[in-house]
MDAnalysis code that builds the backbone (N, CA, C; Angstrom):
import MDAnalysis as mda
import numpy as np

u = mda.Universe.empty(543, n_residues=181, atom_resindex=np.repeat(np.arange(181), 3), trajectory=True)
u.add_TopologyAttr("name", ["N", "CA", "C"] * 181)
u.add_TopologyAttr("resid", np.arange(1, 182))
u.add_TopologyAttr("resname", ["MET", "ILE", "VAL", "ILE", "VAL", "LEU", "MET", "PHE", "PHE", "LEU", "VAL", "ILE", "LEU", "PHE", "LEU", "ILE", "PHE", "MET", "MET", "ASN", "PHE", "TYR", "ARG", "ARG", "ILE", "SER", "MET", "THR", "ASP", "ALA", "GLN", "THR", "GLY", "LEU", "LYS", "ASN", "TYR", "ARG", "TRP", "PHE", "VAL", "LYS", "HIS", "ILE", "GLU", "LEU", "PHE", "VAL", "ALA", "LYS", "SER", "GLN", "LYS", "TYR", "SER", "ASN", "PHE", "ILE", "PHE", "SER", "VAL", "ALA", "LEU", "ILE", "ASP", "ILE", "VAL", "ASN", "PHE", "ARG", "ARG", "PHE", "ASN", "ASN", "LEU", "ASN", "ILE", "SER", "ALA", "GLY", "ASP", "LYS", "ILE", "LEU", "GLU", "LYS", "PHE", "ALA", "LYS", "GLU", "LEU", "ASP", "SER", "PHE", "PHE", "GLU", "ASN", "LYS", "SER", "SER", "THR", "VAL", "ILE", "ARG", "TYR", "ARG", "LEU", "GLY", "ASP", "GLU", "PHE", "ALA", "ILE", "ILE", "PHE", "ASN", "MET", "LYS", "ASN", "GLN", "VAL", "GLU", "ALA", "ASN", "GLN", "MET", "LEU", "VAL", "ASP", "PHE", "THR", "HIS", "HIS", "LEU", "ASN", "GLU", "ILE", "LYS", "PHE", "LYS", "ASN", "SER", "PHE", "ASN", "ASN", "GLU", "PHE", "GLU", "LYS", "VAL", "CYS", "ILE", "ARG", "TYR", "TYR", "VAL", "SER", "GLN", "PHE", "ALA", "SER", "PRO", "ASP", "ASP", "TYR", "GLU", "SER", "TYR", "ILE", "MET", "ARG", "LEU", "GLU", "GLU", "GLY", "LEU", "VAL", "SER", "LYS", "LYS", "GLU"])
u.atoms.positions = np.array([
    [61.766, -28.457, 21.759],
    [61.326, -28.266, 20.398],
    [61.410, -29.571, 19.593],
    [62.502, -30.303, 19.759],
    [62.675, -31.575, 19.063],
    [61.593, -32.558, 19.500],
    [61.264, -32.539, 20.781],
    [60.226, -33.437, 21.305],
    [58.884, -33.101, 20.673],
    [58.579, -31.841, 20.523],
    [57.303, -31.427, 19.923],
    [57.252, -31.860, 18.456],
    [58.318, -31.653, 17.724],
    [58.373, -32.071, 16.322],
    [58.250, -33.588, 16.215],
    [58.938, -34.294, 17.078],
    [58.859, -35.755, 17.075],
    [57.448, -36.228, 17.401],
    [56.811, -35.612, 18.387],
    [55.424, -35.971, 18.742],
    [54.485, -35.671, 17.576],
    [54.661, -34.535, 16.945],
    [53.845, -34.166, 15.795],
    [54.019, -35.187, 14.666],
    [55.244, -35.570, 14.405],
    [55.540, -36.572, 13.383],
    [54.869, -37.907, 13.715],
    [54.944, -38.335, 14.972],
    [54.320, -39.600, 15.385],
    [52.804, -39.542, 15.280],
    [52.216, -38.417, 15.619],
    [50.760, -38.259, 15.497],
    [50.350, -38.354, 14.029],
    [51.067, -37.664, 13.157],
    [50.771, -37.720, 11.717],
    [50.920, -39.149, 11.200],
    [51.966, -39.817, 11.595],
    [52.198, -41.202, 11.188],
    [51.062, -42.107, 11.667],
    [50.646, -41.923, 12.900],
    [49.539, -42.704, 13.460],
    [48.247, -42.437, 12.685],
    [47.962, -41.181, 12.368],
    [46.751, -40.840, 11.620],
    [46.762, -41.455, 10.222],
    [47.909, -41.448, 9.569],
    [48.016, -42.078, 8.246],
    [47.770, -43.580, 8.355],
    [48.362, -44.206, 9.361],
    [48.151, -45.638, 9.586],
    [46.672, -45.931, 9.818],
    [46.015, -45.142, 10.650],
    [44.605, -45.378, 10.966],
    [43.715, -45.153, 9.742],
    [44.024, -44.129, 8.949],
    [43.236, -43.902, 7.733],
    [43.344, -45.087, 6.792],
    [44.551, -45.601, 6.598],
    [44.742, -46.776, 5.733],
    [44.035, -47.993, 6.303],
    [44.111, -48.176, 7.607],
    [43.457, -49.300, 8.264],
    [41.942, -49.232, 8.057],
    [41.339, -48.079, 8.327],
    [39.880, -47.952, 8.183],
    [39.442, -48.011, 6.720],
    [40.256, -47.504, 5.812],
    [39.920, -47.622, 4.396],
    [39.925, -49.090, 3.981],
    [40.931, -49.837, 4.449],
    [41.029, -51.256, 4.106],
    [39.850, -52.047, 4.668],
    [39.507, -51.817, 5.930],
    [38.400, -52.597, 6.495],
    [37.046, -52.143, 5.955],
    [36.958, -50.911, 5.443],
    [35.688, -50.472, 4.866],
    [35.442, -51.109, 3.504],
    [36.471, -51.692, 2.891],
    [36.339, -52.309, 1.574],
    [36.459, -53.831, 1.615],
    [36.548, -54.403, 2.820],
    [36.741, -55.843, 2.966],
    [35.614, -56.430, 3.806],
    [35.088, -57.551, 3.361],
    [34.074, -58.271, 4.129],
    [34.757, -58.961, 5.308],
    [34.293, -58.663, 6.502],
    [34.943, -59.180, 7.715],
    [34.851, -60.700, 7.816],
    [33.771, -61.292, 7.371],
    [33.584, -62.735, 7.534],
    [34.437, -63.550, 6.571],
    [34.500, -63.130, 5.312],
    [35.178, -63.944, 4.294],
    [36.558, -63.425, 3.910],
    [36.833, -62.174, 4.202],
    [38.102, -61.579, 3.792],
    [38.115, -61.133, 2.333],
    [36.999, -61.316, 1.634],
    [36.903, -60.887, 0.236],
    [36.602, -59.395, 0.173],
    [36.748, -58.822, -1.010],
    [36.283, -57.455, -1.219],
    [34.785, -57.436, -0.928],
    [34.267, -56.288, -0.487],
    [32.855, -56.215, -0.135],
    [32.045, -55.449, -1.183],
    [30.757, -55.316, -0.925],
    [29.845, -54.670, -1.864],
    [30.237, -53.213, -2.119],
    [30.696, -52.544, -1.092],
    [31.127, -51.152, -1.254],
    [32.282, -51.064, -2.266],
    [33.239, -51.969, -2.161],
    [34.350, -52.027, -3.112],
    [33.817, -52.313, -4.512],
    [32.885, -53.251, -4.593],
    [32.280, -53.642, -5.865],
    [31.660, -52.434, -6.564],
    [30.833, -51.684, -5.844],
    [30.154, -50.530, -6.441],
    [31.176, -49.528, -6.973],
    [32.172, -49.220, -6.178],
    [33.194, -48.249, -6.580],
    [33.906, -48.701, -7.857],
    [34.287, -49.971, -7.909],
    [35.054, -50.446, -9.067],
    [34.199, -50.687, -10.306],
    [32.973, -51.105, -10.127],
    [32.106, -51.264, -11.307],
    [31.836, -49.896, -11.936],
    [31.633, -48.881, -11.101],
    [31.450, -47.538, -11.650],
    [32.683, -47.103, -12.459],
    [33.880, -47.405, -11.948],
    [35.110, -47.074, -12.680],
    [35.219, -47.877, -13.976],
    [34.880, -49.165, -13.914],
    [34.942, -50.013, -15.110],
    [33.938, -49.547, -16.169],
    [32.744, -49.160, -15.732],
    [31.733, -48.672, -16.675],
    [32.244, -47.413, -17.372],
    [32.788, -46.484, -16.608],
    [33.309, -45.243, -17.192],
    [34.452, -45.542, -18.164],
    [35.332, -46.456, -17.795],
    [36.465, -46.802, -18.662],
    [35.968, -47.488, -19.939],
    [34.975, -48.359, -19.807],
    [34.437, -49.063, -20.965],
    [33.713, -48.106, -21.913],
    [33.046, -47.109, -21.341],
    [32.367, -46.128, -22.177],
    [33.364, -45.217, -22.891],
    [34.511, -45.004, -22.281],
    [35.540, -44.134, -22.877],
    [36.396, -44.869, -23.904],
    [36.734, -46.123, -23.621],
    [37.610, -46.919, -24.495],
    [36.853, -48.141, -25.001],
    [36.623, -48.195, -26.295],
    [35.819, -49.284, -26.856],
    [36.502, -50.642, -26.745],
    [37.818, -50.668, -26.594],
    [38.519, -51.958, -26.498],
    [38.593, -52.491, -25.064],
    [38.080, -51.733, -24.108],
    [38.071, -52.207, -22.714],
    [36.772, -52.962, -22.459],
    [36.911, -54.241, -22.170],
    [35.720, -55.056, -21.893],
    [35.839, -55.671, -20.503],
    [34.697, -55.960, -19.942],
    [34.657, -56.696, -18.686],
    [33.301, -57.370, -18.560],
    [33.296, -58.421, -17.782],
    [32.066, -59.153, -17.489],
    [31.963, -59.318, -15.994],
    [30.748, -59.528, -15.546],
    [30.499, -59.752, -14.120],
    [29.594, -60.962, -13.987],
    [29.888, -61.768, -12.987],
    [29.022, -62.903, -12.643],
    [28.481, -62.680, -11.248],
    [27.201, -62.923, -11.080],
    [26.600, -62.981, -9.752],
    [26.357, -64.447, -9.442],
    [26.711, -64.858, -8.233],
    [26.635, -66.262, -7.830],
    [25.820, -66.369, -6.555],
    [24.998, -67.404, -6.505],
    [24.170, -67.679, -5.336],
    [24.350, -69.147, -4.963],
    [24.505, -69.425, -3.688],
    [24.577, -70.817, -3.238],
    [23.148, -71.350, -3.165],
    [22.905, -72.456, -3.851],
    [21.571, -73.048, -3.914],
    [21.185, -73.608, -2.544],
    [20.008, -73.214, -2.091],
    [19.422, -73.741, -0.852],
    [20.384, -73.608, 0.339],
    [21.039, -72.463, 0.440],
    [21.989, -72.253, 1.532],
    [21.303, -72.263, 2.895],
    [20.039, -71.908, 2.908],
    [19.296, -71.828, 4.169],
    [19.335, -73.152, 4.945],
    [19.488, -74.276, 4.222],
    [19.510, -75.566, 4.919],
    [20.671, -75.648, 5.913],
    [21.803, -75.011, 5.594],
    [22.941, -75.005, 6.519],
    [22.650, -74.130, 7.731],
    [22.078, -72.965, 7.486],
    [21.755, -72.065, 8.601],
    [20.635, -72.612, 9.465],
    [19.738, -73.406, 8.876],
    [18.665, -73.998, 9.675],
    [19.209, -75.028, 10.666],
    [20.285, -75.690, 10.313],
    [20.927, -76.614, 11.248],
    [21.572, -75.849, 12.393],
    [22.363, -74.847, 12.003],
    [23.115, -74.084, 12.984],
    [23.745, -72.905, 12.242],
    [23.506, -71.700, 12.709],
    [24.007, -70.518, 12.009],
    [25.527, -70.523, 11.948],
    [26.165, -70.947, 13.006],
    [27.622, -70.996, 13.031],
    [28.154, -71.987, 11.988],
    [27.493, -73.121, 11.857],
    [27.902, -74.102, 10.853],
    [27.706, -73.532, 9.446],
    [26.606, -72.805, 9.246],
    [26.371, -72.159, 7.956],
    [27.447, -71.137, 7.646],
    [27.834, -70.374, 8.664],
    [28.905, -69.382, 8.477],
    [30.213, -70.048, 8.078],
    [30.524, -71.172, 8.694],
    [31.784, -71.864, 8.372],
    [31.769, -72.389, 6.940],
    [30.641, -72.925, 6.499],
    [30.538, -73.399, 5.117],
    [30.649, -72.225, 4.154],
    [30.021, -71.109, 4.501],
    [30.118, -69.911, 3.675],
    [31.568, -69.442, 3.563],
    [32.286, -69.446, 4.665],
    [33.693, -69.035, 4.667],
    [34.551, -69.991, 3.838],
    [34.299, -71.291, 3.968],
    [35.062, -72.272, 3.183],
    [34.754, -72.131, 1.694],
    [33.488, -71.901, 1.370],
    [33.104, -71.700, -0.023],
    [33.793, -70.456, -0.594],
    [33.791, -69.366, 0.170],
    [34.422, -68.121, -0.272],
    [35.906, -68.335, -0.532],
    [36.544, -69.088, 0.338],
    [37.979, -69.360, 0.170],
    [38.209, -70.198, -1.093],
    [37.366, -71.181, -1.318],
    [37.487, -72.033, -2.514],
    [37.261, -71.218, -3.781],
    [36.255, -70.365, -3.761],
    [35.941, -69.511, -4.906],
    [37.105, -68.564, -5.200],
    [37.631, -67.945, -4.163],
    [38.732, -67.000, -4.328],
    [39.988, -67.696, -4.844],
    [40.297, -68.862, -4.308],
    [41.521, -69.552, -4.753],
    [41.377, -70.069, -6.188],
    [40.178, -70.472, -6.583],
    [39.975, -70.951, -7.952],
    [40.189, -69.821, -8.961],
    [39.692, -68.641, -8.650],
    [39.763, -67.531, -9.603],
    [40.993, -66.649, -9.414],
    [41.847, -67.015, -8.473],
    [43.089, -66.273, -8.290],
    [43.935, -66.421, -9.551],
    [44.598, -65.391, -9.945],
    [45.472, -65.380, -11.131],
    [44.708, -65.588, -12.439],
    [43.432, -65.234, -12.475],
    [42.653, -65.386, -13.706],
    [42.052, -64.050, -14.142],
    [42.747, -62.952, -13.880],
    [42.268, -61.610, -14.227],
    [40.851, -61.381, -13.727],
    [40.631, -61.740, -12.486],
    [39.303, -61.590, -11.908],
    [39.414, -61.231, -10.432],
    [38.335, -60.664, -9.924],
    [38.259, -60.317, -8.511],
    [36.969, -60.887, -7.944],
    [37.083, -61.606, -6.835],
    [35.931, -62.210, -6.178],
    [35.456, -61.273, -5.066],
    [34.143, -61.091, -4.993],
    [33.544, -60.145, -4.056],
    [32.411, -60.822, -3.297],
    [32.273, -60.502, -2.025],
    [31.065, -60.889, -1.280],
    [30.010, -59.864, -1.641],
    [28.976, -60.305, -2.295],
    [27.956, -59.404, -2.817],
    [26.882, -59.231, -1.757],
    [26.811, -58.077, -1.213],
    [25.901, -57.730, -0.120],
    [26.260, -58.558, 1.103],
    [25.282, -59.116, 1.835],
    [25.617, -59.786, 3.099],
    [25.257, -61.261, 3.163],
    [24.520, -61.773, 2.231],
    [24.061, -63.151, 2.327],
    [25.019, -64.144, 1.720],
    [24.449, -65.081, 0.998],
    [25.230, -66.152, 0.380],
    [25.467, -65.865, -1.104],
    [25.509, -64.599, -1.459],
    [25.742, -64.212, -2.847],
    [27.134, -63.628, -2.997],
    [27.714, -63.899, -4.151],
    [29.059, -63.435, -4.473],
    [29.039, -62.855, -5.876],
    [30.056, -62.082, -6.183],
    [30.213, -61.546, -7.535],
    [31.666, -61.769, -7.944],
    [31.853, -61.877, -9.237],
    [33.206, -61.943, -9.788],
    [33.273, -60.942, -10.928],
    [34.278, -60.086, -10.871],
    [34.533, -59.163, -11.976],
    [35.639, -59.778, -12.827],
    [35.332, -59.991, -14.087],
    [36.292, -60.554, -15.039],
    [36.848, -59.422, -15.896],
    [38.068, -59.027, -15.627],
    [38.715, -57.951, -16.353],
    [39.195, -58.453, -17.716],
    [38.783, -57.768, -18.769],
    [39.169, -58.089, -20.146],
    [38.721, -59.496, -20.573],
    [37.595, -59.924, -20.050],
    [36.998, -61.204, -20.455],
    [35.580, -60.920, -20.963],
    [35.246, -61.523, -22.099],
    [33.881, -61.364, -22.589],
    [32.971, -62.356, -21.868],
    [31.698, -62.277, -22.184],
    [30.713, -63.098, -21.498],
    [30.955, -64.590, -21.718],
    [31.330, -64.973, -22.904],
    [31.573, -66.388, -23.212],
    [32.745, -66.920, -22.395],
    [33.841, -66.159, -22.344],
    [35.013, -66.586, -21.573],
    [34.696, -66.672, -20.075],
    [33.994, -65.663, -19.570],
    [33.637, -65.654, -18.149],
    [32.703, -66.819, -17.815],
    [31.739, -67.060, -18.692],
    [30.807, -68.171, -18.472],
    [31.548, -69.508, -18.453],
    [32.503, -69.688, -19.355],
    [33.278, -70.943, -19.391],
    [34.069, -71.127, -18.098],
    [34.612, -70.042, -17.572],
    [35.351, -70.135, -16.310],
    [34.428, -70.570, -15.174],
    [33.190, -70.106, -15.194],
    [32.237, -70.530, -14.166],
    [31.792, -71.972, -14.363],
    [31.676, -72.409, -15.600],
    [31.393, -73.824, -15.853],
    [32.524, -74.676, -15.274],
    [33.762, -74.256, -15.512],
    [34.919, -74.970, -14.958],
    [34.883, -74.979, -13.430],
    [34.512, -73.852, -12.833],
    [34.417, -73.796, -11.369],
    [33.319, -74.735, -10.858],
    [32.210, -74.790, -11.570],
    [31.116, -75.683, -11.172],
    [31.577, -77.134, -11.189],
    [32.333, -77.521, -12.211],
    [32.882, -78.887, -12.254],
    [33.839, -79.115, -11.084],
    [34.658, -78.134, -10.803],
    [35.583, -78.209, -9.661],
    [34.800, -78.347, -8.354],
    [33.748, -77.572, -8.216],
    [32.924, -77.584, -6.997],
    [32.231, -78.936, -6.808],
    [31.880, -79.589, -7.903],
    [31.224, -80.896, -7.811],
    [32.140, -81.973, -7.218],
    [33.444, -81.724, -7.247],
    [34.408, -82.689, -6.711],
    [34.735, -82.442, -5.238],
    [34.156, -81.411, -4.664],
    [34.488, -81.014, -3.294],
    [33.290, -81.236, -2.372],
    [33.580, -81.634, -1.158],
    [32.559, -81.687, -0.113],
    [33.069, -80.843, 1.047],
    [32.167, -80.048, 1.607],
    [32.507, -79.173, 2.713],
    [32.046, -79.812, 4.020],
    [32.925, -79.819, 5.007],
    [32.583, -80.419, 6.286],
    [31.644, -79.496, 7.053],
    [30.505, -80.062, 7.453],
    [29.532, -79.336, 8.252],
    [29.920, -79.499, 9.719],
    [30.296, -78.415, 10.363],
    [30.790, -78.489, 11.741],
    [29.688, -78.827, 12.742],
    [28.424, -78.720, 12.343],
    [27.329, -79.038, 13.259],
    [27.160, -80.544, 13.428],
    [27.163, -81.281, 12.299],
    [26.931, -82.718, 12.374],
    [28.112, -83.547, 11.864],
    [29.210, -82.879, 11.525],
    [30.436, -83.513, 11.026],
    [30.234, -84.315, 9.749],
    [29.161, -84.041, 9.031],
    [28.945, -84.679, 7.739],
    [29.557, -83.813, 6.649],
    [29.828, -84.421, 5.516],
    [30.370, -83.681, 4.386],
    [29.241, -83.331, 3.440],
    [29.187, -82.085, 3.046],
    [28.081, -81.546, 2.264],
    [28.556, -81.059, 0.908],
    [27.731, -81.288, -0.095],
    [27.963, -80.709, -1.419],
    [27.358, -79.306, -1.422],
    [28.007, -78.418, -2.121],
    [27.495, -77.065, -2.302],
    [27.304, -76.852, -3.794],
    [26.105, -76.438, -4.151],
    [25.785, -76.163, -5.553],
    [25.517, -74.668, -5.706],
    [25.808, -74.163, -6.880],
    [25.591, -72.745, -7.139],
    [24.721, -72.554, -8.368],
    [24.147, -71.378, -8.445],
    [23.558, -70.900, -9.693],
    [24.195, -69.538, -9.943],
    [24.310, -69.180, -11.184],
    [25.000, -67.936, -11.502],
    [24.435, -67.317, -12.766],
    [24.727, -66.054, -12.907],
    [24.366, -65.320, -14.118],
    [25.572, -64.466, -14.499],
    [25.962, -64.534, -15.761],
    [27.117, -63.787, -16.257],
    [26.657, -62.836, -17.347],
    [27.195, -61.625, -17.313],
    [26.886, -60.671, -18.372],
    [28.081, -59.768, -18.618],
    [28.292, -59.483, -19.881],
    [29.342, -58.539, -20.285],
    [28.717, -57.152, -20.328],
    [29.468, -56.158, -19.920],
    [28.970, -54.790, -19.991],
    [28.799, -54.400, -21.452],
    [27.650, -53.815, -21.761],
    [27.354, -53.363, -23.122],
    [27.167, -51.855, -23.092],
    [27.657, -51.171, -24.116],
    [27.719, -49.710, -24.113],
    [26.394, -48.962, -23.915],
    [25.234, -49.457, -24.327],
    [24.054, -48.641, -24.001],
    [23.740, -48.644, -22.498],
    [24.323, -49.585, -21.768],
    [24.100, -49.639, -20.322],
    [24.826, -48.502, -19.625],
    [24.298, -48.150, -18.465],
    [25.051, -47.360, -17.509],
    [25.191, -48.242, -16.268],
    [25.766, -47.705, -15.221],
    [25.992, -48.509, -14.017],
    [24.690, -49.141, -13.511],
    [23.660, -48.327, -13.329],
    [22.411, -48.820, -12.737],
    [21.724, -49.863, -13.602],
    [21.657, -49.635, -14.914],
    [20.978, -50.600, -15.788],
    [21.764, -51.906, -15.872],
    [23.089, -51.818, -15.807],
    [23.913, -53.025, -15.849],
    [23.708, -53.864, -14.589],
    [23.734, -53.227, -13.428],
    [23.517, -53.944, -12.166],
    [22.115, -54.536, -12.135],
    [21.136, -53.785, -12.611],
    [19.763, -54.296, -12.637],
    [19.678, -55.531, -13.537],
    [20.351, -55.487, -14.684],
    [20.342, -56.641, -15.600],
    [20.976, -57.856, -14.938],
    [22.097, -57.636, -14.224],
    [22.756, -58.744, -13.512],
    [21.844, -59.345, -12.455],
    [21.254, -58.490, -11.634],
    [20.403, -58.990, -10.547],
    [19.154, -59.679, -11.074],
    [18.550, -59.127, -12.112],
    [17.377, -59.775, -12.717],
    [17.759, -61.116, -13.336],
    [18.932, -61.182, -13.920],
    [19.405, -62.447, -14.503],
    [19.578, -63.519, -13.447],
    [20.146, -63.157, -12.305],
    [20.306, -64.143, -11.224],
    [18.949, -64.548, -10.653],
    [18.055, -63.600, -10.500],
    [16.721, -63.926, -9.994],
    [16.014, -64.894, -10.943],
    [16.180, -64.696, -12.250],
    [15.530, -65.590, -13.217],
    [16.083, -67.008, -13.110],
    [17.331, -67.162, -12.690],
    [17.925, -68.490, -12.492],
    [17.355, -69.175, -11.253],
    [16.844, -68.386, -10.308],
    [16.301, -68.948, -9.062],
    [14.896, -69.493, -9.253],
    [14.237, -69.066, -10.317],
    [12.825, -69.491, -10.520],
    [12.733, -70.856, -11.139],
])
């Protein structure tokens, strides 16, 4: 009887461990280790609901795109992946401890940052600061061992109350697309 109870306990413990493991990997981008798009959608929906309920709760989101990233992948996809991973690490470390969360937005070379309790002006200034920081860095290209500059374009917007989740995301994506033209 003790063996059966112990086995049952171990099975339950294993199932809890596996559920936590799969939940964690379902919300994390495997390549960069950042939160993924699925995590982003879930949390933006929560932030929108909270902002609509409490007028003093504000947040902003930035969408970021690496300019002409295809040039790295055209040399060698593996080299492009390494530059993407290094960029993600640099982005995450810069915004660490700044009331923000860095996300791999979808699957390409796009990222998002959620700025908790930051208005659009504050979030935009933080990205200007990151751009200056990025201008001082060169990333080693593992294909040709040359050091490469990485440039970004971004669009920042604060959530506004007439928006809902879909209209806010559409505004963000359209804003980033307009920066690409």
